[in-house]
C-alpha positions in Angstrom: 40.6 -21.9 33.6 37.7 -24.3 34.2 36.0 -23.8 37.9 37.7 -21.1 39.6 35.3 -20.0 42.6 32.6 -21.3 43.7 29.6 -20.0 46.0 27.4 -21.2 48.9 24.5 -19.2 48.7 20.4 -18.9 49.9 17.2 -17.7 48.3 15.3 -16.0 50.7 12.5 -13.4 48.5 12.8 -11.3 51.5 16.3 -10.6 51.2 15.2 -7.9 47.5 14.1 -4.9 49.3 11.2 -4.4 46.4 9.9 -7.8 48.3 10.7 -7.5 52.1 10.1 -4.1 52.2 11.5 -3.3 55.5 11.4 -7.3 56.8 15.4 -7.3 55.0 16.7 -5.6 57.9 16.3 -9.2 59.8 18.2 -10.7 57.5 21.5 -8.0 56.6 24.0 -10.2 57.7 23.7 -12.5 55.1 22.5 -9.6 52.9 26.5 -8.3 53.4 27.9 -11.6 52.9 25.8 -11.8 49.7 27.6 -8.4 48.5 31.0 -10.1 49.5 30.1 -12.8 47.2 29.1 -10.6 44.6 32.5 -9.1 45.0 34.2 -11.2 44.3 32.8 -12.6 41.0 33.1 -8.7 39.9 36.5 -9.3 40.5 37.0 -13.0 39.2 35.2 -11.7 35.6 34.2 -15.2 35.0 33.2 -16.5 31.8 30.4 -18.5 32.6 28.2 -19.0 35.4 26.4 -21.8 36.6 23.9 -21.8 39.1 21.9 -25.0 40.1 18.8 -23.9 42.3 16.5 -26.4 44.1 13.6 -24.2 42.3 14.5 -25.1 38.8 13.0 -27.8 36.7 13.2 -31.1 39.3 12.4 -34.6 38.1 12.7 -37.7 40.7 15.0 -39.1 37.9 16.4 -36.6 35.2 18.6 -33.4 36.0 17.2 -30.8 33.7 19.7 -28.4 32.0 17.8 -25.3 30.9 17.6 -25.1 26.6 17.8 -22.4 24.5 19.7 -18.9 23.9 18.6 -16.8 26.7 15.9 -17.0 29.6 13.8 -14.0 31.5 12.4 -13.9 34.9 10.9 -10.9 37.4 9.2 -11.5 41.3 6.3 -10.8 40.2 4.5 -13.7 42.4 6.1 -11.6 45.0 4.4 -8.6 44.2 7.5 -6.9 42.7 7.5 -7.6 39.1 9.6 -4.1 38.3 12.4 -6.8 39.7 13.4 -8.3 36.5 16.5 -9.9 34.8 17.5 -11.4 31.2 20.0 -13.8 31.1 22.1 -15.3 27.6 22.5 -19.2 28.2 26.1 -20.6 27.1 24.4 -22.6 25.0 28.0 -24.2 23.9 28.7 -25.2 27.4 24.9 -26.7 27.6 25.8 -29.3 24.4 29.1 -30.3 25.7 27.1 -30.9 29.3 24.8 -33.3 28.2 27.6 -35.2 25.8 29.4 -35.5 28.4 26.9 -36.6 30.8 25.1 -39.1 28.5 29.1 -40.6 28.4 28.6 -41.6 32.0 25.3 -42.6 32.2 24.4 -39.5 34.4 20.3 -38.9 33.3 20.7 -34.9 32.4 19.9 -32.9 29.7 17.3 -30.7 28.2 14.5 -32.4 27.8 11.1 -32.0 30.1 11.4 -28.1 30.1 8.2 -26.9 32.4 9.0 -23.2 32.0 11.4 -21.4 30.8 11.5 -18.8 33.3 14.2 -17.7 35.9 13.1 -19.1 39.2 13.6 -17.1 42.5 16.4 -20.1 43.3 18.3 -18.4 40.0 17.8 -14.8 40.6 17.8 -14.2 44.1 21.8 -14.4 43.2 21.4 -13.0 40.0 19.7 -9.4 42.3 23.0 -9.1 43.7 25.8 -10.6 41.1 23.9 -8.5 38.5 24.6 -5.6 40.1 28.4 -5.4 40.1 28.9 -7.5 36.8 27.4 -8.6 33.9 29.4 -9.7 31.5 28.7 -13.4 31.8 26.7 -16.6 30.1 24.1 -18.4 32.2 24.3 -22.4 33.0 21.1 -23.1 35.0 20.8 -26.5 36.4 18.1 -28.2 38.4 18.4 -31.1 41.1 16.8 -34.2 41.0 15.6 -37.1 43.0 18.2 -39.0 42.0 21.1 -40.4 44.5 23.7 -37.7 46.4 26.3 -40.0 44.0 24.6 -38.9 40.7 24.7 -35.1 41.7 28.6 -35.8 42.6 29.1 -36.8 39.6 26.8 -34.3 37.4 29.3 -31.4 38.8 32.2 -33.9 37.6 31.0 -33.3 34.2 30.3 -29.6 34.6 34.7 -29.0 35.6 35.3 -31.2 32.8 32.7 -28.9 30.6 34.4 -26.1 31.4 38.3 -26.8 31.6 37.6 -28.5 27.5 35.9 -25.5 27.2 38.6 -23.4 28.9 35.8 -21.3 30.5 36.6 -19.3 33.8 33.4 -20.5 35.8 32.2 -19.5 38.9 29.3 -22.2 40.8 26.7 -20.8 42.5 24.8 -23.4 44.8 21.8 -21.8 45.1 19.9 -23.4 48.5 18.7 -22.7 51.7 19.4 -24.7 54.7 16.7 -26.4 57.2 13.5 -24.9 57.2 12.6 -26.1 60.7 14.2 -24.4 63.4 11.7 -22.5 65.0 8.3 -23.5 66.7 7.1 -20.4 65.4 8.1 -20.6 62.3 5.9 -21.3 59.4 7.1 -24.5 58.6 7.1 -25.3 62.3 9.6 -27.3 64.6 12.0 -30.4 64.2 14.5 -31.6 66.5 16.7 -32.6 62.9 16.8 -28.8 62.1 19.2 -27.9 64.0 21.5 -30.4 63.7 21.1 -29.9 60.5 22.0 -26.3 60.3 25.2 -27.2 62.5 26.2 -30.3 60.7 26.2 -28.7 57.1 27.6 -25.9 58.4 30.8 -27.2 59.8 31.4 -29.5 56.5 30.7 -27.1 54.0 33.2 -24.5 56.1 35.8 -27.0 56.3 34.8 -28.2 53.0 34.6 -31.4 53.9 32.8 -32.2 50.4 33.0 -36.3 50.7 30.9 -35.6 54.4 28.3 -34.6 52.2 27.1 -38.0 51.4 27.3 -39.0 54.5 23.5 -37.5 55.1 20.4 -39.9 54.9 18.1 -39.1 53.1 15.9 -39.6 56.2 17.3 -37.2 58.2 17.3 -34.7 55.3 13.7 -35.2 54.6 13.0 -34.3 58.3 15.5 -31.3 58.6 12.9 -30.1 55.7 16.3 -28.7 54.1 16.4 -27.0 50.6 19.7 -26.8 49.1 21.9 -30.1 50.2 21.9 -31.7 46.1 22.8 -28.0 45.2 25.7 -28.4 47.7 26.8 -31.8 46.3 26.7 -31.1 42.7 29.2 -28.5 43.7 31.1 -30.4 45.4 31.6 -32.3 42.7 33.0 -29.5 40.6 35.9 -29.4 42.8 36.5 -33.0 42.9 40.4 -33.3 42.9 40.8 -29.5 43.6 42.4 -27.9 46.6 39.7 -24.8 47.7 40.3 -21.7 50.0 37.3 -21.4 52.0 35.7 -18.7 54.4 32.5 -19.4 55.4 31.2 -15.7 55.8 27.7 -16.2 57.7 24.8 -18.4 59.2 21.5 -16.6 59.9 18.2 -18.2 61.5 15.4 -16.0 60.1 12.6 -16.9 61.1 12.7 -20.4 61.3 14.5 -21.2 58.0 18.8 -21.0 58.1 20.7 -19.2 55.6 24.6 -20.1 54.9 27.0 -18.4 53.5 30.5 -19.8 51.9 33.0 -19.3 49.6 35.4 -21.4 47.7 38.4 -20.4 45.6 40.5 -22.8 43.7 43.8 -22.8 44.9 45.0 -26.0 42.7 45.0 -29.3 41.1 45.0 -32.4 44.3 44.6 -35.7 43.5 44.2 -36.5 47.6 40.8 -34.7 47.5 39.4 -37.3 45.3 36.5 -37.4 47.4 33.7 -39.6 45.8 36.2 -42.3 45.6 37.2 -41.9 49.5 33.5 -42.1 49.8 32.5 -44.8 48.1 35.4 -46.8 49.6 34.0 -45.8 53.3 30.7 -46.6 52.2 31.4 -50.1 50.8 33.5 -51.2 53.7 30.8 -49.6 55.8 27.7 -52.0 54.2 30.5 -55.6 54.3 30.6 -55.1 57.6 27.4 -54.7 58.4 25.8 -57.7 56.3 29.0 -59.6 58.2 27.1 -59.1 61.1 23.4 -59.6 60.3 21.1 -62.7 62.1 19.8 -65.1 60.3 16.2 -63.5 60.1 17.9 -60.5 58.4 20.0 -63.3 56.3 17.6 -64.9 54.7 15.3 -61.8 53.6 18.4 -60.6 52.2 18.9 -64.1 49.8 15.1 -64.0 49.0 15.0 -60.5 48.2 18.8 -61.3 46.2 17.5 -64.3 44.7 14.4 -62.8 43.3 15.5 -60.0 42.0 17.8 -61.5 40.0 15.9 -64.8 39.1 12.8 -63.9 39.9 12.3 -67.3 42.1 11.3 -68.1 45.2 13.8 -69.8 47.7 13.0 -72.6 49.2 13.5 -72.7 53.0 14.5 -76.4 53.2 17.1 -75.7 50.5 18.6 -72.6 51.9 18.3 -73.3 55.8 21.9 -74.8 56.1 22.9 -71.6 54.4 21.3 -68.9 56.7 21.9 -70.9 60.3 25.9 -72.6 59.3 27.8 -72.2 62.2 30.9 -73.6 60.9 32.7 -76.8 61.9 34.7 -78.3 65.0 34.2 -79.8 68.3 32.1 -78.2 70.6 35.7 -78.2 73.2 37.4 -76.2 70.6 35.1 -73.5 70.5 35.5 -70.5 72.3 32.5 -68.5 75.2 31.9 -66.1 71.8 31.0 -68.9 69.3 29.4 -70.7 71.5 26.6 -68.1 72.0 26.4 -67.7 68.5 25.9 -71.2 67.5 23.1 -71.2 70.6 21.3 -67.8 69.1 21.4 -69.9 65.9 20.2 -73.0 67.1 17.4 -70.9 68.7 17.0 -69.1 65.4 16.5 -72.6 63.8 14.3 -73.7 65.9 11.5 -70.3 65.9 12.3 -70.0 61.6 11.2 -73.9 61.2 8.6 -74.4 64.1 7.1 -70.8 64.9 3.9 -69.1 63.2 3.7 -66.0 64.0 3.4 -62.1 62.0 6.2 -60.7 60.8 7.1 -57.2 59.0 10.1 -56.8 56.2 11.5 -53.3 56.1 14.1 -52.5 53.5 16.2 -48.9 53.8 18.4 -47.8 51.2 20.8 -44.4 52.4 18.6 -44.1 55.8 15.6 -43.4 53.5 12.5 -46.3 53.2 12.4 -48.4 49.8 9.9 -50.7 51.0 7.8 -52.5 53.9 5.5 -54.8 53.6 4.0 -57.3 56.6 2.0 -59.8 58.0 0.1 -58.9 61.4 -0.1 -62.6 62.0 1.0 -65.9 60.6 -0.2 -67.0 57.2 1.9 -69.7 56.3 3.1 -73.0 58.2 6.0 -71.9 59.6 7.6 -68.5 60.4 11.0 -68.7 57.7 8.4 -68.8 55.0 6.5 -65.8 56.3 9.5 -63.8 55.9 10.4 -65.3 52.3 7.0 -63.9 51.2 6.8 -60.4 52.7 10.6 -60.2 51.7 9.4 -60.5 48.1 6.7 -58.1 48.6 8.2 -55.8 50.7 11.1 -55.4 47.4 8.8 -55.8 44.9 5.0 -54.8 45.7 4.6 -52.0 48.1 3.0 -49.9 46.2 4.6 -46.9 47.6 8.1 -47.7 45.8 9.1 -48.8 41.9 10.1 -52.6 42.5 14.0 -53.0 43.5 16.5 -53.3 40.8 19.8 -55.3 40.7 21.8 -52.3 40.9 20.1 -51.5 44.4 20.9 -54.9 46.0 24.1 -54.3 47.5 22.9 -50.9 49.2 19.9 -52.4 50.9 19.7 -52.6 54.4 17.0 -54.9 55.7 15.1 -55.3 59.5 12.4 -57.9 60.7 10.3 -57.6 62.7 8.3 -60.9 64.5 5.9 -59.6 65.7 4.3 -61.0 69.6 0.7 -61.2 70.3 -1.5 -58.8 69.0 -4.1 -57.6 72.3 -7.0 -55.2 72.9 -6.3 -51.9 75.0 -9.0 -49.9 76.8 -6.6 -46.2 76.2 -3.4 -44.7 74.4 -2.3 -44.1 77.7 -1.6 -48.4 77.5 1.1 -47.6 74.9 4.5 -46.9 74.6 6.1 -45.6 71.1 9.5 -47.4 72.1 8.1 -50.5 73.2 4.7 -51.3 71.4 3.4 -50.8 67.6 -0.1 -50.2 67.4 -2.9 -50.9 65.5 -5.9 -48.5 65.0 -9.1 -50.5 63.6 -12.9 -48.5 62.8 -15.2 -50.9 60.7 -13.1 -52.0 57.9 -10.5 -49.7 58.3 -7.0 -50.8 60.0 -3.8 -49.3 60.2 -0.6 -50.3 61.8 2.5 -48.7 62.8 6.0 -50.6 64.0 7.4 -49.7 67.6 10.8 -47.6 67.7 10.4 -46.1 64.3 12.9 -43.2 63.8 11.5 -39.7 63.8 8.4 -41.1 65.9 8.8 -39.9 69.6 5.1 -39.5 71.1 1.8 -41.7 71.3 0.6 -38.3 69.4 2.4 -38.9 66.6 2.2 -42.6 66.5 -1.7 -42.4 66.1 -1.8 -39.9 63.6 0.2 -42.0 61.5 -1.4 -45.3 62.1 -4.7 -43.7 61.5 -3.8 -41.8 58.1 -2.5 -45.5 56.8 -5.9 -46.8 57.5 -7.5 -44.2 55.3 -8.8 -41.9 58.5 -8.6 -38.4 60.1 -5.4 -37.9 62.4 -8.4 -36.9 65.2 -10.5 -39.7 64.1 -12.2 -40.6 67.2 -14.2 -43.9 68.2 -11.4 -46.2 66.7 -10.3 -49.5 68.2 -6.7 -49.8 69.8 -4.0 -52.6 70.0 -0.9 -52.7 70.5 1.8 -55.5 70.3 5.6 -56.0 71.0 8.2 -57.1 68.2 11.6 -58.6 68.2 13.8 -56.7 65.7 16.2 -58.2 64.2 18.8 -56.5 62.3 
């Protein structure tokens, strides 16, 4: 009893003949694999099928589990109303899952239903399954904006629920892969798209579920993936489980990736405690990163941690010894590497204590931006104070994000960019996305973009983003352009 099998499947509506009207021929490899999945489920005869779908109700900070005794849906919005599905929900399963989620501080439940109708991320799998097997109850779960670890944790709660109730459960992780595989596709192309598809099929093909948590949010956004969180949730349902994995197919159809893998529960394997393994690896990575931060970043981090915990701003005078400390020892006892470190910290002391310059503090969490605020020119008497003020603003006043919380402090990656001289330029030909940041000005509107940013590869992209930040159209003409260099501290 428990999770007896899992299936990674896509949900292209065109795979249903009434919708595809012949175009489904382009996806017949995926169709063949889907038929195999349906045959396996019919043979396994599960009591309950759990489906996680990116197109069910989704909240940033909450997992929605569909409530009630039953639900129905059709492909009417895809001009195929005759394709209709009625399912009975496993209410006992849902009740216990909600209870276990609450006990484990996972924000999940049946509140906030926007529509009771089945979504196409659920109905496409049902199209294949219900042709061959119907003697099951359904549990439908939406994804959320919560971290990957929370999705994995909810999967673990799904596993525990199935075991406590003695249910035979099949898990369906519904989700397409990248939507940016081809220039001619409806979503265009991004270089991260093919990289994501290759990487996710490798990871899922090896059932290396801990590696799912290594995909950074920024990379996932650029790849325009659909189902990653769904796959992570299924991985959690197989925690401490040895699985037999079969990679059935992977297709690129009109620039969208569709992958199918199957997982059969073989036995308990306490060594496959994937979340625990990832947490240890992740903690060690962060500790190593923090050890190697320079004085500028240490100052920004100390500022943020102190302000979030105490709501008080630190004083450079009181913390500079802590930020710049080189330890004790006579010069002749120091190695060449230690001498170099001492000299670098001496230079940092001089610049932080005496130089005036604009500075930006950028905060990331798991590869995704979490806050970024800075000043184009100096507003304080010395650079250290500039960094202190901007670190507080980046962590608590960036209007794009909620203020950083105490629970997030350990996870933060921080950069400090110290700006050089701002110089006007006559043409965009004088720009270089790696070397120069850009300022775009028109009237009272102004936008700035730092140099050497991940995902900004061309001058056109750099200018377009800077114009949007200024509240201007990407093709706005007659703008004044300025460039600047930065020293990036990590």
